[in-house]
N, CA, C, O and the ligand as a Tripos MOL2 file, in Angstrom:
@<TRIPOS>MOLECULE
protein
  285   283    72     0     0
PROTEIN
NO_CHARGES

@<TRIPOS>ATOM
      1 N         -11.9560   19.0030   60.7530 N.3       1 MET1
      2 CA        -11.1020   17.8280   60.4860 C.3       1 MET1
      3 C          -9.6480   18.2600   60.5010 C.2       1 MET1
      4 O          -9.2850   19.2780   59.9130 O.2       1 MET1
      5 N          -8.8380   17.4940   61.1630 N.am      2 PHE2
      6 CA         -7.4310   17.8230   61.3190 C.3       2 PHE2
      7 C          -6.5760   16.7540   60.6470 C.2       2 PHE2
      8 O          -6.6710   15.5700   60.9700 O.2       2 PHE2
      9 N          -5.7440   17.1890   59.7100 N.am      3 PHE3
     10 CA         -4.9050   16.2420   58.9840 C.3       3 PHE3
     11 C          -3.4620   16.3500   59.4420 C.2       3 PHE3
     12 O          -2.9350   17.4460   59.6320 O.2       3 PHE3
     13 N          -2.8560   15.2370   59.6110 N.am      4 ILE4
     14 CA         -1.4280   15.2100   59.9090 C.3       4 ILE4
     15 C          -0.7000   14.7640   58.6490 C.2       4 ILE4
     16 O          -0.8890   13.6470   58.1670 O.2       4 ILE4
     17 N           0.1220   15.6430   58.1330 N.am      5 ILE5
     18 CA          0.8200   15.3840   56.8760 C.3       5 ILE5
     19 C           2.2900   15.0810   57.1640 C.2       5 ILE5
     20 O           2.9390   15.7790   57.9430 O.2       5 ILE5
     21 N           2.7850   14.0670   56.5460 N.am      6 GLY6
     22 CA          4.2090   13.7660   56.6710 C.3       6 GLY6
     23 C           4.7210   13.2160   55.3640 C.2       6 GLY6
     24 O           3.9840   13.1380   54.3820 O.2       6 GLY6
     25 N           5.9630   12.8420   55.3510 N.am      7 THR7
     26 CA          6.5040   12.1700   54.1800 C.3       7 THR7
     27 C           7.1070   10.8500   54.6180 C.2       7 THR7
     28 O           7.6080   10.7080   55.7330 O.2       7 THR7
     29 N           7.0460    9.9020   53.7210 N.am      8 LYS8
     30 CA          7.5820    8.5860   54.0550 C.3       8 LYS8
     31 C           8.1520    7.9650   52.7890 C.2       8 LYS8
     32 O           7.6490    8.1890   51.6880 O.2       8 LYS8
     33 N           9.1850    7.2020   52.9610 N.am      9 PHE9
     34 CA          9.7860    6.4990   51.8410 C.3       9 PHE9
     35 C           9.2630    5.0730   51.8310 C.2       9 PHE9
     36 O           9.5700    4.2870   52.7270 O.2       9 PHE9
     37 N           8.4710    4.7390   50.8180 N.am     10 PHE10
     38 CA          7.9120    3.3970   50.7190 C.3      10 PHE10
     39 C           8.7600    2.5620   49.7760 C.2      10 PHE10
     40 O           9.2360    3.0500   48.7510 O.2      10 PHE10
     41 N           8.9390    1.3260   50.1280 N.am     11 THR11
     42 CA          9.6800    0.4180   49.2610 C.3      11 THR11
     43 C           8.8290   -0.7980   48.9500 C.2      11 THR11
     44 O           8.0090   -1.2260   49.7620 O.2      11 THR11
     45 N           9.0350   -1.3430   47.7710 N.am     12 PHE12
     46 CA          8.3470   -2.5680   47.4150 C.3      12 PHE12
     47 C           9.2530   -3.4020   46.5190 C.2      12 PHE12
     48 O          10.1720   -2.8850   45.8840 O.2      12 PHE12
     49 N           8.9830   -4.6650   46.4830 N.am     13 GLY13
     50 CA          9.8270   -5.5680   45.7080 C.3      13 GLY13
     51 C          10.7660   -6.3360   46.6130 C.2      13 GLY13
     52 O          11.2360   -5.8150   47.6240 O.2      13 GLY13
     53 N          11.0370   -7.5800   46.2420 N.am     14 SER14
     54 CA         11.9430   -8.3870   47.0580 C.3      14 SER14
     55 C          12.7000   -9.3790   46.1880 C.2      14 SER14
     56 O          13.0140  -10.4930   46.6070 O.2      14 SER14
     57 N          12.9890   -8.9400   44.9510 N.am     15 GLU15
     58 CA         13.7450   -9.8080   44.0520 C.3      15 GLU15
     59 C          15.1890   -9.9020   44.5060 C.2      15 GLU15
     60 O          15.7840   -8.9350   44.9810 O.2      15 GLU15
     61 N          15.7310  -11.0950   44.3440 N.am     16 LYS16
     62 CA         17.1470  -11.2610   44.6570 C.3      16 LYS16
     63 C          17.9780  -10.9750   43.4110 C.2      16 LYS16
     64 O          17.5720  -11.2860   42.2910 O.2      16 LYS16
     65 N          19.1220  -10.3890   43.6200 N.am     17 THR17
     66 CA         20.0030  -10.1610   42.4810 C.3      17 THR17
     67 C          20.5280  -11.4970   41.9700 C.2      17 THR17
     68 O          20.7160  -12.4350   42.7450 O.2      17 THR17
     69 N          20.7630  -11.5770   40.6660 N.am     18 ALA18
     70 CA         21.2270  -12.8290   40.0800 C.3      18 ALA18
     71 C          22.6560  -13.1400   40.5000 C.2      18 ALA18
     72 O          23.0450  -14.3010   40.6290 O.2      18 ALA18
     73 N          23.4280  -12.0800   40.7100 N.am     19 GLU19
     74 CA         24.8290  -12.2760   41.0570 C.3      19 GLU19
     75 C          25.0840  -11.8810   42.5030 C.2      19 GLU19
     76 O          24.3600  -11.0770   43.0900 O.2      19 GLU19
     77 N          26.1150  -12.4600   43.0450 N.am     20 GLN20
     78 CA         26.5210  -12.0680   44.3810 C.3      20 GLN20
     79 C          27.3280  -10.7840   44.3000 C.2      20 GLN20
     80 O          28.1530  -10.6070   43.4040 O.2      20 GLN20
     81 N          27.0810   -9.9030   45.2380 N.am     21 ILE21
     82 CA         27.7210   -8.5900   45.2250 C.3      21 ILE21
     83 C          28.4110   -8.3860   46.5620 C.2      21 ILE21
     84 O          27.9040   -8.7780   47.6130 O.2      21 ILE21
     85 N          29.5730   -7.7660   46.4970 N.am     22 ARG22
     86 CA         30.3050   -7.4620   47.7290 C.3      22 ARG22
     87 C          29.7830   -6.1540   48.3060 C.2      22 ARG22
     88 O          29.8230   -5.1130   47.6500 O.2      22 ARG22
     89 N          29.2960   -6.2180   49.5330 N.am     23 CYS23
     90 CA         28.8000   -5.0150   50.1980 C.3      23 CYS23
     91 C          29.9730   -4.1580   50.6440 C.2      23 CYS23
     92 O          30.8800   -4.6350   51.3250 O.2      23 CYS23
     93 N          29.9480   -2.8930   50.2560 N.am     24 SER24
     94 CA         31.0670   -2.0230   50.6100 C.3      24 SER24
     95 C          30.9550   -1.5170   52.0430 C.2      24 SER24
     96 O          31.8780   -0.8740   52.5450 O.2      24 SER24
     97 N          29.8490   -1.7950   52.6990 N.am     25 GLN25
     98 CA         29.7060   -1.3460   54.0850 C.3      25 GLN25
     99 C          30.1270   -2.4120   55.0920 C.2      25 GLN25
    100 O          30.8810   -2.1280   56.0230 O.2      25 GLN25
    101 N          29.6320   -3.6560   54.9030 N.am     26 CYS26
    102 CA         29.9540   -4.6980   55.8780 C.3      26 CYS26
    103 C          30.8860   -5.7650   55.3070 C.2      26 CYS26
    104 O          31.3800   -6.6200   56.0410 O.2      26 CYS26
    105 N          31.1250   -5.7110   53.9850 N.am     27 GLY27
    106 CA         32.0880   -6.6280   53.3970 C.3      27 GLY27
    107 C          31.5440   -7.9890   53.0440 C.2      27 GLY27
    108 O          32.2940   -8.8380   52.5640 O.2      27 GLY27
    109 N          30.2500   -8.2310   53.2650 N.am     28 ALA28
    110 CA         29.6590   -9.5230   52.9740 C.3      28 ALA28
    111 C          29.5190   -9.7200   51.4710 C.2      28 ALA28
    112 O          29.1870   -8.7850   50.7430 O.2      28 ALA28
    113 N          29.7730  -10.9380   51.0120 N.am     29 LEU29
    114 CA         29.5440  -11.2870   49.6120 C.3      29 LEU29
    115 C          28.2420  -12.0630   49.5710 C.2      29 LEU29
    116 O          28.1870  -13.2060   50.0250 O.2      29 LEU29
    117 N          27.1940  -11.4590   49.0330 N.am     30 THR30
    118 CA         25.8650  -12.0520   49.1580 C.3      30 THR30
    119 C          24.9610  -11.5820   48.0370 C.2      30 THR30
    120 O          25.2850  -10.6390   47.3150 O.2      30 THR30
    121 N          23.8210  -12.2500   47.8980 N.am     31 GLN31
    122 CA         22.7990  -11.7970   46.9610 C.3      31 GLN31
    123 C          22.0250  -10.6580   47.6100 C.2      31 GLN31
    124 O          21.4550  -10.8120   48.6900 O.2      31 GLN31
    125 N          22.0150   -9.5240   46.9410 N.am     32 PHE32
    126 CA         21.2960   -8.3750   47.4660 C.3      32 PHE32
    127 C          19.8140   -8.4700   47.0980 C.2      32 PHE32
    128 O          19.4330   -9.2100   46.1910 O.2      32 PHE32
    129 N          19.0040   -7.7220   47.8040 N.am     33 THR33
    130 CA         17.5810   -7.6430   47.4910 C.3      33 THR33
    131 C          17.3320   -6.4050   46.6390 C.2      33 THR33
    132 O          17.6750   -5.2900   47.0320 O.2      33 THR33
    133 N          16.7270   -6.6120   45.4600 N.am     34 GLU34
    134 CA         16.4200   -5.4930   44.5710 C.3      34 GLU34
    135 C          15.0750   -4.8990   44.9670 C.2      34 GLU34
    136 O          14.0820   -5.6170   45.0870 O.2      34 GLU34
    137 N          15.0480   -3.5920   45.1670 N.am     35 LYS35
    138 CA         13.8080   -2.9440   45.5920 C.3      35 LYS35
    139 C          13.5780   -1.6720   44.7900 C.2      35 LYS35
    140 O          14.5040   -1.0860   44.2290 O.2      35 LYS35
    141 N          12.3370   -1.2710   44.7550 N.am     36 THR36
    142 CA         11.9680    0.0080   44.1720 C.3      36 THR36
    143 C          11.3500    0.8470   45.2820 C.2      36 THR36
    144 O          10.5530    0.3500   46.0780 O.2      36 THR36
    145 N          11.7160    2.1040   45.3290 N.am     37 GLY37
    146 CA         11.1930    2.9640   46.3800 C.3      37 GLY37
    147 C          10.7070    4.2950   45.8320 C.2      37 GLY37
    148 O          11.1900    4.7710   44.8050 O.2      37 GLY37
    149 N           9.7590    4.8820   46.5200 N.am     38 MET38
    150 CA          9.2520    6.2060   46.1720 C.3      38 MET38
    151 C           8.9620    6.9760   47.4380 C.2      38 MET38
    152 O           8.5470    6.4100   48.4500 O.2      38 MET38
    153 N           9.1860    8.2800   47.3690 N.am     39 ASN39
    154 CA          8.7980    9.1510   48.4670 C.3      39 ASN39
    155 C           7.3460    9.5810   48.2950 C.2      39 ASN39
    156 O           6.9510   10.0180   47.2140 O.2      39 ASN39
    157 N           6.5660    9.4600   49.3370 N.am     40 PHE40
    158 CA          5.1720    9.8810   49.3130 C.3      40 PHE40
    159 C           4.9070   10.8930   50.4110 C.2      40 PHE40
    160 O           5.5020   10.8500   51.4890 O.2      40 PHE40
    161 N           3.9930   11.8060   50.1020 N.am     41 ILE41
    162 CA          3.3710   12.5690   51.1890 C.3      41 ILE41
    163 C           2.2960   11.6800   51.7900 C.2      41 ILE41
    164 O           1.4900   11.1040   51.0600 O.2      41 ILE41
    165 N           2.2770   11.5660   53.0710 N.am     42 THR42
    166 CA          1.3400   10.6630   53.7270 C.3      42 THR42
    167 C           0.3620   11.4300   54.5920 C.2      42 THR42
    168 O           0.6620   12.5120   55.0960 O.2      42 THR42
    169 N          -0.7970   10.8530   54.7490 N.am     43 LEU43
    170 CA         -1.7730   11.3450   55.7220 C.3      43 LEU43
    171 C          -1.6480   10.5020   56.9720 C.2      43 LEU43
    172 O          -1.6560    9.2720   56.9060 O.2      43 LEU43
    173 N          -1.5340   11.1580   58.1020 N.am     44 PHE44
    174 CA         -1.4390   10.4610   59.3880 C.3      44 PHE44
    175 C          -0.2460    9.5080   59.4230 C.2      44 PHE44
    176 O          -0.2490    8.5230   60.1610 O.2      44 PHE44
    177 N           0.7710    9.8100   58.6200 N.am     45 PHE45
    178 CA          2.0000    9.0240   58.5630 C.3      45 PHE45
    179 C           1.7920    7.6090   58.0320 C.2      45 PHE45
    180 O           2.7200    6.8020   58.0720 O.2      45 PHE45
    181 N           0.6250    7.2950   57.5460 N.am     46 VAL46
    182 CA          0.3310    5.9240   57.1520 C.3      46 VAL46
    183 C          -0.0730    5.8250   55.6920 C.2      46 VAL46
    184 O           0.4460    4.9830   54.9580 O.2      46 VAL46
    185 N          -0.9940    6.6750   55.2670 N.am     47 VAL47
    186 CA         -1.6100    6.5140   53.9530 C.3      47 VAL47
    187 C          -0.8000    7.2610   52.9000 C.2      47 VAL47
    188 O          -0.7390    8.4900   52.9290 O.2      47 VAL47
    189 N          -0.1760    6.5360   51.9680 N.am     48 PRO48
    190 CA          0.5610    7.2210   50.9120 C.3      48 PRO48
    191 C          -0.4030    7.9420   49.9810 C.2      48 PRO48
    192 O          -1.3010    7.3180   49.4160 O.2      48 PRO48
    193 N          -0.2290    9.2290   49.8180 N.am     49 THR49
    194 CA         -1.2190   10.0370   49.1100 C.3      49 THR49
    195 C          -0.6720   10.5960   47.8060 C.2      49 THR49
    196 O          -1.2450   10.3710   46.7400 O.2      49 THR49
    197 N           0.4300   11.3200   47.8900 N.am     50 ILE50
    198 CA          0.9630   11.9920   46.7100 C.3      50 ILE50
    199 C           2.4350   11.6220   46.5470 C.2      50 ILE50
    200 O           3.2380   11.8940   47.4390 O.2      50 ILE50
    201 N           2.7970   11.0110   45.4320 N.am     51 PRO51
    202 CA          4.2280   10.7340   45.2230 C.3      51 PRO51
    203 C           4.9870   12.0190   44.9750 C.2      51 PRO51
    204 O           4.5640   12.8330   44.1540 O.2      51 PRO51
    205 N           6.0960   12.2230   45.6630 N.am     52 ILE52
    206 CA          6.8670   13.4490   45.5070 C.3      52 ILE52
    207 C           8.2380   13.1710   44.9240 C.2      52 ILE52
    208 O           9.0820   14.0650   44.8700 O.2      52 ILE52
    209 N           8.4660   11.9640   44.4960 N.am     53 SER53
    210 CA          9.7050   11.6770   43.7910 C.3      53 SER53
    211 C           9.4300   10.5840   42.7770 C.2      53 SER53
    212 O           8.4290    9.8740   42.8740 O.2      53 SER53
    213 N          10.3050   10.4540   41.8210 N.am     54 GLY54
    214 CA         10.1870    9.3530   40.8810 C.3      54 GLY54
    215 C          10.5760    8.0530   41.5520 C.2      54 GLY54
    216 O          10.9990    8.0230   42.7070 O.2      54 GLY54
    217 N          10.4210    6.9890   40.8010 N.am     55 LYS55
    218 CA         10.8340    5.6990   41.3290 C.3      55 LYS55
    219 C          12.3470    5.6420   41.4310 C.2      55 LYS55
    220 O          13.0680    6.0780   40.5340 O.2      55 LYS55
    221 N          12.8020    5.1030   42.5260 N.am     56 LYS56
    222 CA         14.2380    4.9080   42.6980 C.3      56 LYS56
    223 C          14.4950    3.4200   42.8480 C.2      56 LYS56
    224 O          13.8750    2.7370   43.6630 O.2      56 LYS56
    225 N          15.4160    2.9440   42.0490 N.am     57 LYS57
    226 CA         15.7820    1.5420   42.1730 C.3      57 LYS57
    227 C          17.0500    1.4450   42.9960 C.2      57 LYS57
    228 O          17.9980    2.2100   42.8130 O.2      57 LYS57
    229 N          17.0430    0.5030   43.8910 N.am     58 PHE58
    230 CA         18.2480    0.3070   44.6810 C.3      58 PHE58
    231 C          18.3200   -1.1390   45.1260 C.2      58 PHE58
    232 O          17.3550   -1.8930   45.0030 O.2      58 PHE58
    233 N          19.4540   -1.5060   45.6330 N.am     59 ILE59
    234 CA         19.6270   -2.8460   46.1740 C.3      59 ILE59
    235 C          19.9640   -2.7190   47.6490 C.2      59 ILE59
    236 O          20.6130   -1.7640   48.0750 O.2      59 ILE59
    237 N          19.5190   -3.6840   48.4090 N.am     60 GLU60
    238 CA         19.6970   -3.6370   49.8510 C.3      60 GLU60
    239 C          20.4740   -4.8540   50.3130 C.2      60 GLU60
    240 O          20.1760   -5.9820   49.9220 O.2      60 GLU60
    241 N          21.4490   -4.6210   51.1280 N.am     61 CYS61
    242 CA         22.2520   -5.6980   51.6890 C.3      61 CYS61
    243 C          21.4420   -6.4160   52.7670 C.2      61 CYS61
    244 O          20.9890   -5.7710   53.7120 O.2      61 CYS61
    245 N          21.2460   -7.7390   52.6530 N.am     62 PRO62
    246 CA         20.4650   -8.4510   53.6630 C.3      62 PRO62
    247 C          21.2070   -8.5910   54.9850 C.2      62 PRO62
    248 O          20.6130   -8.9260   56.0090 O.2      62 PRO62
    249 N          22.4980   -8.3350   54.9530 N.am     63 ASN63
    250 CA         23.3120   -8.5090   56.1520 C.3      63 ASN63
    251 C          23.2630   -7.2820   57.0620 C.2      63 ASN63
    252 O          23.0660   -7.4070   58.2710 O.2      63 ASN63
    253 N          23.4450   -6.0850   56.4690 N.am     64 CYS64
    254 CA         23.5130   -4.8740   57.2910 C.3      64 CYS64
    255 C          22.4740   -3.8340   56.8840 C.2      64 CYS64
    256 O          22.4330   -2.7430   57.4540 O.2      64 CYS64
    257 N          21.6170   -4.1690   55.8800 N.am     65 SER65
    258 CA         20.5410   -3.2890   55.4190 C.3      65 SER65
    259 C          21.0350   -2.0030   54.7660 C.2      65 SER65
    260 O          20.2690   -1.0500   54.6210 O.2      65 SER65
    261 N          22.3010   -1.9670   54.3740 N.am     66 ALA66
    262 CA         22.8000   -0.8200   53.6240 C.3      66 ALA66
    263 C          22.1460   -0.8030   52.2490 C.2      66 ALA66
    264 O          21.9420   -1.8500   51.6340 O.2      66 ALA66
    265 N          21.8190    0.4020   51.7710 N.am     67 ARG67
    266 CA         21.1690    0.5180   50.4790 C.3      67 ARG67
    267 C          22.0880    1.2340   49.4950 C.2      67 ARG67
    268 O          22.7570    2.2130   49.8260 O.2      67 ARG67
    269 N          22.0940    0.7060   48.2730 N.am     68 PHE68
    270 CA         22.9110    1.3010   47.2140 C.3      68 PHE68
    271 C          22.0200    1.5370   46.0090 C.2      68 PHE68
    272 O          21.3390    0.6310   45.5280 O.2      68 PHE68
    273 N          22.0390    2.7610   45.5380 N.am     69 GLN69
    274 CA         21.2350    3.0850   44.3560 C.3      69 GLN69
    275 C          21.8820    2.4890   43.1290 C.2      69 GLN69
    276 O          23.1040    2.5150   42.9830 O.2      69 GLN69
    277 N          21.0460    1.9460   42.2350 N.am     70 THR70
    278 CA         21.5970    1.2100   41.0840 C.3      70 THR70
    279 C          21.5520    2.0030   39.7990 C.2      70 THR70
    280 O          22.1110    1.5430   38.8030 O.2      70 THR70
    281 N          20.9260    3.1590   39.7550 N.am     71 GLU71
    282 CA         20.9060    3.9390   38.5110 C.3      71 GLU71
    283 C          20.8380    5.4180   38.8140 C.2      71 GLU71
    284 O          20.8120    6.2360   37.8940 O.2      71 GLU71
    285 ZN         26.2240   -5.0550   54.1050 Zn       72 ZN72
@<TRIPOS>BOND
     1     1     2 1
     2     2     3 1
     3     3     4 2
     4     3     5 am
     5     5     6 1
     6     6     7 1
     7     7     8 2
     8     7     9 am
     9     9    10 1
    10    10    11 1
    11    11    12 2
    12    11    13 am
    13    13    14 1
    14    14    15 1
    15    15    16 2
    16    15    17 am
    17    17    18 1
    18    18    19 1
    19    19    20 2
    20    19    21 am
    21    21    22 1
    22    22    23 1
    23    23    24 2
    24    23    25 am
    25    25    26 1
    26    26    27 1
    27    27    28 2
    28    27    29 am
    29    29    30 1
    30    30    31 1
    31    31    32 2
    32    31    33 am
    33    33    34 1
    34    34    35 1
    35    35    36 2
    36    35    37 am
    37    37    38 1
    38    38    39 1
    39    39    40 2
    40    39    41 am
    41    41    42 1
    42    42    43 1
    43    43    44 2
    44    43    45 am
    45    45    46 1
    46    46    47 1
    47    47    48 2
    48    47    49 am
    49    49    50 1
    50    50    51 1
    51    51    52 2
    52    51    53 am
    53    53    54 1
    54    54    55 1
    55    55    56 2
    56    55    57 am
    57    57    58 1
    58    58    59 1
    59    59    60 2
    60    59    61 am
    61    61    62 1
    62    62    63 1
    63    63    64 2
    64    63    65 am
    65    65    66 1
    66    66    67 1
    67    67    68 2
    68    67    69 am
    69    69    70 1
    70    70    71 1
    71    71    72 2
    72    71    73 am
    73    73    74 1
    74    74    75 1
    75    75    76 2
    76    75    77 am
    77    77    78 1
    78    78    79 1
    79    79    80 2
    80    79    81 am
    81    81    82 1
    82    82    83 1
    83    83    84 2
    84    83    85 am
    85    85    86 1
    86    86    87 1
    87    87    88 2
    88    87    89 am
    89    89    90 1
    90    90    91 1
    91    91    92 2
    92    91    93 am
    93    93    94 1
    94    94    95 1
    95    95    96 2
    96    95    97 am
    97    97    98 1
    98    98    99 1
    99    99   100 2
   100    99   101 am
   101   101   102 1
   102   102   103 1
   103   103   104 2
   104   103   105 am
   105   105   106 1
   106   106   107 1
   107   107   108 2
   108   107   109 am
   109   109   110 1
   110   110   111 1
   111   111   112 2
   112   111   113 am
   113   113   114 1
   114   114   115 1
   115   115   116 2
   116   115   117 am
   117   117   118 1
   118   118   119 1
   119   119   120 2
   120   119   121 am
   121   121   122 1
   122   122   123 1
   123   123   124 2
   124   123   125 am
   125   125   126 1
   126   126   127 1
   127   127   128 2
   128   127   129 am
   129   129   130 1
   130   130   131 1
   131   131   132 2
   132   131   133 am
   133   133   134 1
   134   134   135 1
   135   135   136 2
   136   135   137 am
   137   137   138 1
   138   138   139 1
   139   139   140 2
   140   139   141 am
   141   141   142 1
   142   142   143 1
   143   143   144 2
   144   143   145 am
   145   145   146 1
   146   146   147 1
   147   147   148 2
   148   147   149 am
   149   149   150 1
   150   150   151 1
   151   151   152 2
   152   151   153 am
   153   153   154 1
   154   154   155 1
   155   155   156 2
   156   155   157 am
   157   157   158 1
   158   158   159 1
   159   159   160 2
   160   159   161 am
   161   161   162 1
   162   162   163 1
   163   163   164 2
   164   163   165 am
   165   165   166 1
   166   166   167 1
   167   167   168 2
   168   167   169 am
   169   169   170 1
   170   170   171 1
   171   171   172 2
   172   171   173 am
   173   173   174 1
   174   174   175 1
   175   175   176 2
   176   175   177 am
   177   177   178 1
   178   178   179 1
   179   179   180 2
   180   179   181 am
   181   181   182 1
   182   182   183 1
   183   183   184 2
   184   183   185 am
   185   185   186 1
   186   186   187 1
   187   187   188 2
   188   187   189 am
   189   189   190 1
   190   190   191 1
   191   191   192 2
   192   191   193 am
   193   193   194 1
   194   194   195 1
   195   195   196 2
   196   195   197 am
   197   197   198 1
   198   198   199 1
   199   199   200 2
   200   199   201 am
   201   201   202 1
   202   202   203 1
   203   203   204 2
   204   203   205 am
   205   205   206 1
   206   206   207 1
   207   207   208 2
   208   207   209 am
   209   209   210 1
   210   210   211 1
   211   211   212 2
   212   211   213 am
   213   213   214 1
   214   214   215 1
   215   215   216 2
   216   215   217 am
   217   217   218 1
   218   218   219 1
   219   219   220 2
   220   219   221 am
   221   221   222 1
   222   222   223 1
   223   223   224 2
   224   223   225 am
   225   225   226 1
   226   226   227 1
   227   227   228 2
   228   227   229 am
   229   229   230 1
   230   230   231 1
   231   231   232 2
   232   231   233 am
   233   233   234 1
   234   234   235 1
   235   235   236 2
   236   235   237 am
   237   237   238 1
   238   238   239 1
   239   239   240 2
   240   239   241 am
   241   241   242 1
   242   242   243 1
   243   243   244 2
   244   243   245 am
   245   245   246 1
   246   246   247 1
   247   247   248 2
   248   247   249 am
   249   249   250 1
   250   250   251 1
   251   251   252 2
   252   251   253 am
   253   253   254 1
   254   254   255 1
   255   255   256 2
   256   255   257 am
   257   257   258 1
   258   258   259 1
   259   259   260 2
   260   259   261 am
   261   261   262 1
   262   262   263 1
   263   263   264 2
   264   263   265 am
   265   265   266 1
   266   266   267 1
   267   267   268 2
   268   267   269 am
   269   269   270 1
   270   270   271 1
   271   271   272 2
   272   271   273 am
   273   273   274 1
   274   274   275 1
   275   275   276 2
   276   275   277 am
   277   277   278 1
   278   278   279 1
   279   279   280 2
   280   279   281 am
   281   281   282 1
   282   282   283 1
   283   283   284 2
@<TRIPOS>SUBSTRUCTURE
     1 MET1         2 RESIDUE 1 A MET
     2 PHE2         6 RESIDUE 1 A PHE
     3 PHE3        10 RESIDUE 1 A PHE
     4 ILE4        14 RESIDUE 1 A ILE
     5 ILE5        18 RESIDUE 1 A ILE
     6 GLY6        22 RESIDUE 1 A GLY
     7 THR7        26 RESIDUE 1 A THR
     8 LYS8        30 RESIDUE 1 A LYS
     9 PHE9        34 RESIDUE 1 A PHE
    10 PHE10       38 RESIDUE 1 A PHE
    11 THR11       42 RESIDUE 1 A THR
    12 PHE12       46 RESIDUE 1 A PHE
    13 GLY13       50 RESIDUE 1 A GLY
    14 SER14       54 RESIDUE 1 A SER
    15 GLU15       58 RESIDUE 1 A GLU
    16 LYS16       62 RESIDUE 1 A LYS
    17 THR17       66 RESIDUE 1 A THR
    18 ALA18       70 RESIDUE 1 A ALA
    19 GLU19       74 RESIDUE 1 A GLU
    20 GLN20       78 RESIDUE 1 A GLN
    21 ILE21       82 RESIDUE 1 A ILE
    22 ARG22       86 RESIDUE 1 A ARG
    23 CYS23       90 RESIDUE 1 A CYS
    24 SER24       94 RESIDUE 1 A SER
    25 GLN25       98 RESIDUE 1 A GLN
    26 CYS26      102 RESIDUE 1 A CYS
    27 GLY27      106 RESIDUE 1 A GLY
    28 ALA28      110 RESIDUE 1 A ALA
    29 LEU29      114 RESIDUE 1 A LEU
    30 THR30      118 RESIDUE 1 A THR
    31 GLN31      122 RESIDUE 1 A GLN
    32 PHE32      126 RESIDUE 1 A PHE
    33 THR33      130 RESIDUE 1 A THR
    34 GLU34      134 RESIDUE 1 A GLU
    35 LYS35      138 RESIDUE 1 A LYS
    36 THR36      142 RESIDUE 1 A THR
    37 GLY37      146 RESIDUE 1 A GLY
    38 MET38      150 RESIDUE 1 A MET
    39 ASN39      154 RESIDUE 1 A ASN
    40 PHE40      158 RESIDUE 1 A PHE
    41 ILE41      162 RESIDUE 1 A ILE
    42 THR42      166 RESIDUE 1 A THR
    43 LEU43      170 RESIDUE 1 A LEU
    44 PHE44      174 RESIDUE 1 A PHE
    45 PHE45      178 RESIDUE 1 A PHE
    46 VAL46      182 RESIDUE 1 A VAL
    47 VAL47      186 RESIDUE 1 A VAL
    48 PRO48      190 RESIDUE 1 A PRO
    49 THR49      194 RESIDUE 1 A THR
    50 ILE50      198 RESIDUE 1 A ILE
    51 PRO51      202 RESIDUE 1 A PRO
    52 ILE52      206 RESIDUE 1 A ILE
    53 SER53      210 RESIDUE 1 A SER
    54 GLY54      214 RESIDUE 1 A GLY
    55 LYS55      218 RESIDUE 1 A LYS
    56 LYS56      222 RESIDUE 1 A LYS
    57 LYS57      226 RESIDUE 1 A LYS
    58 PHE58      230 RESIDUE 1 A PHE
    59 ILE59      234 RESIDUE 1 A ILE
    60 GLU60      238 RESIDUE 1 A GLU
    61 CYS61      242 RESIDUE 1 A CYS
    62 PRO62      246 RESIDUE 1 A PRO
    63 ASN63      250 RESIDUE 1 A ASN
    64 CYS64      254 RESIDUE 1 A CYS
    65 SER65      258 RESIDUE 1 A SER
    66 ALA66      262 RESIDUE 1 A ALA
    67 ARG67      266 RESIDUE 1 A ARG
    68 PHE68      270 RESIDUE 1 A PHE
    69 GLN69      274 RESIDUE 1 A GLN
    70 THR70      278 RESIDUE 1 A THR
    71 GLU71      282 RESIDUE 1 A GLU
    72 ZN72       285 GROUP 0 **** ****
């Protein structure tokens, strides 16, 4: 059996921020999407197997997809 191991950053969550935030990358004033992400070791690049980082909270700009860590 041959395993292909990789790492992938998975994100989940799609809450909108309560306040509008100015994106420092594209300048848009908009509600950002709040997401939680974790790095996983994956099998065959698909199956998340072992988390290799803690949870990271960040917000994502819906306009240009820039991500900003919130804590
Ligand atoms: Zn932006």
